[in-house]
C-alpha angles and dihedrals in degrees: 000000000000090000092052093050093046091049092050092047093051091048092051093049091046091050092050092049095047095044095058129071139190126225119201125181147157111227112218136172110258094226107031095030088221116147115255114220119200097026111150121224120189130189106244112256095015140075091235113116148129140224123231113249123234089281093052093253122137138175131195117195132196096025108177117239113274099016121139125224 
């Protein structure tokens, strides 16, 4: 019974880890190539998003499989 519970727990954790992704980017102006702090990025069809920090860097965690940014 312990082996069954342990196996199920490991499979659930593995599924959760595999099914989620991270997106990292530096947001820059297309012409001047300057970083753009405060830019908002949202995952299409959700309310999940992030703002670029003062250096123009942003990171979105736990992105569901197949979602567009």
